[in-house]
C-alpha positions as CSV (number, residue, x, y, z in Angstrom):
1,M,-0.1,0.0,0.0
2,L,1.3,3.4,-1.0
3,V,1.1,6.0,1.7
4,I,1.8,9.7,0.9
5,R,2.8,11.8,3.9
6,N,1.5,15.4,4.6
7,D,5.1,16.6,3.8
8,Q,5.2,14.9,0.5
9,M,1.6,16.4,-0.3
10,R,2.9,19.9,0.4
11,V,5.7,19.4,-1.9
12,F,3.2,18.3,-4.6
13,D,1.0,21.4,-3.8
14,Q,4.0,23.7,-4.1
15,L,5.1,22.2,-7.5
16,A,1.6,22.5,-8.8
17,R,1.3,26.0,-7.8
18,A,4.8,26.9,-9.3
19,R,3.7,25.3,-12.6
20,F,0.5,27.1,-12.5
21,V,2.0,30.5,-11.7
22,E,4.4,30.1,-14.8
23,V,1.5,29.1,-17.1
24,L,-0.6,32.0,-15.9
25,T,2.5,34.5,-16.2
26,E,2.8,33.4,-19.8
27,H,-0.9,33.9,-20.5
28,L,-1.0,37.4,-18.8
29,V,2.1,38.4,-20.9
30,G,0.4,37.4,-23.9
31,L,-2.8,39.2,-23.3
32,F,-1.2,42.3,-21.8
33,P,2.0,43.0,-23.5
34,D,2.2,46.7,-22.6
35,Q,1.8,45.9,-19.0
36,A,4.4,43.2,-19.3
37,D,6.9,45.6,-20.8
38,D,6.2,48.1,-18.0
39,W,6.3,45.6,-15.1
40,G,8.8,42.9,-16.5
41,I,8.5,39.3,-16.4
42,D,9.3,39.2,-12.7
43,G,6.5,41.6,-11.9
44,M,4.0,39.8,-13.9
45,R,5.1,36.4,-12.3
46,K,4.6,38.0,-8.8
47,L,1.2,39.3,-9.8
48,A,0.2,35.8,-10.9
49,D,1.5,34.4,-7.6
50,D,-0.4,37.1,-5.6
51,A,-3.6,36.3,-7.6
52,F,-3.4,32.8,-6.4
53,D,-3.8,33.9,-2.7
54,R,-5.9,36.9,-3.2
55,A,-8.5,35.0,-5.3
56,A,-8.5,32.2,-2.7
57,S,-9.3,34.6,0.1
58,Y,-12.6,35.3,-1.8
59,G,-13.3,31.6,-2.4
60,I,-12.0,31.6,-6.0
61,T,-9.9,28.6,-6.2
62,S,-10.3,27.1,-9.8
63,E,-7.6,27.6,-12.5
64,I,-10.0,29.5,-14.5
65,G,-11.2,31.7,-11.6
66,V,-7.7,32.6,-10.6
67,G,-6.8,33.3,-14.1
68,N,-9.8,35.6,-14.5
69,F,-9.0,37.3,-11.2
70,A,-5.3,37.8,-12.4
71,E,-6.7,39.3,-15.6
72,L,-8.7,41.8,-13.5
73,M,-5.6,42.7,-11.5
74,V,-3.5,43.6,-14.6
75,A,-6.4,45.4,-16.2
76,F,-7.6,47.4,-13.3
77,G,-4.7,47.4,-10.9
78,P,-3.5,44.8,-8.5
79,R,-6.0,45.8,-5.8
80,F,-8.8,46.6,-8.1
81,E,-11.6,45.6,-5.8
82,L,-10.3,47.9,-3.0
83,A,-9.9,51.0,-5.1
84,P,-12.4,53.8,-4.8
85,D,-14.0,52.9,-8.1
86,G,-13.9,49.2,-7.5
87,E,-17.2,48.8,-5.5
88,W,-18.7,46.9,-8.5
89,A,-16.0,44.2,-7.8
90,K,-16.0,44.3,-4.1
91,S,-19.8,43.9,-3.9
92,V,-19.6,40.6,-5.9
93,L,-16.5,39.4,-4.0
94,D,-18.1,40.0,-0.6
95,N,-21.4,38.4,-1.5
96,P,-21.9,35.2,0.4
97,R,-24.6,33.9,-2.1
98,F,-21.8,33.4,-4.7
99,D,-19.5,30.5,-4.8
100,G,-15.9,31.2,-6.1
101,A,-16.8,30.1,-9.7
102,A,-19.9,32.4,-9.9
103,K,-17.8,35.3,-8.6
104,A,-15.2,34.9,-11.2
105,M,-17.8,34.6,-14.0
106,I,-19.8,37.6,-12.7
107,L,-16.5,39.7,-12.5
108,K,-15.5,38.8,-16.0
109,A,-18.9,39.7,-17.4
110,L,-19.1,43.0,-15.4
111,A,-15.6,43.9,-16.7
112,R,-16.6,43.2,-20.3
113,D,-20.1,44.8,-20.2
114,L,-19.9,47.6,-17.7
115,V,-16.5,48.6,-16.6
116,A,-13.8,48.5,-19.3
117,P,-14.9,48.4,-23.0
118,E,-11.3,48.9,-23.9
119,Y,-10.7,45.4,-22.6
120,A,-13.5,43.8,-24.7
121,D,-11.3,41.4,-26.4
122,V,-9.6,40.2,-23.2
123,F,-12.8,39.7,-21.4
124,A,-14.8,38.4,-24.4
125,A,-17.2,35.5,-23.6
126,P,-16.2,32.3,-25.6
127,D,-18.1,31.9,-28.9
128,D,-21.1,29.6,-28.8
129,D,-19.3,27.2,-31.2
130,E,-16.1,27.1,-29.0
131,E,-15.7,25.0,-26.0
132,A,-15.0,27.3,-22.9
133,G,-11.6,26.0,-21.7
134,D,-9.2,26.9,-19.0
135,V,-7.8,30.4,-19.0
136,V,-4.4,29.0,-18.4
């Protein structure tokens, strides 16, 4: 019988997180090349890593959800929901009726439809003919 100890599981978790952060960083650099030029790859990587924890603090834990949250962090600022004009996001994130997946979907829709038309391509809904896949 194979037994995996807690220490071993933590190592697996750390490796999975590091891989996810790298893939998310590449995704963000591709979507936001101007910000990547300004912040550098290390700045984008730090934002991707921070997004993992910040999204989780609101119950957003899926790869898609964390990816959406990171996109919002780049587009509207790393602490977008705490900004004076971020009430739209904070009200969704603090709403106990929504689970993490719903919060991520609602925020992305609001960003697309209400808040930032200049980011329409970034926050576009998948085509009906396309399968909605992971952000990262």
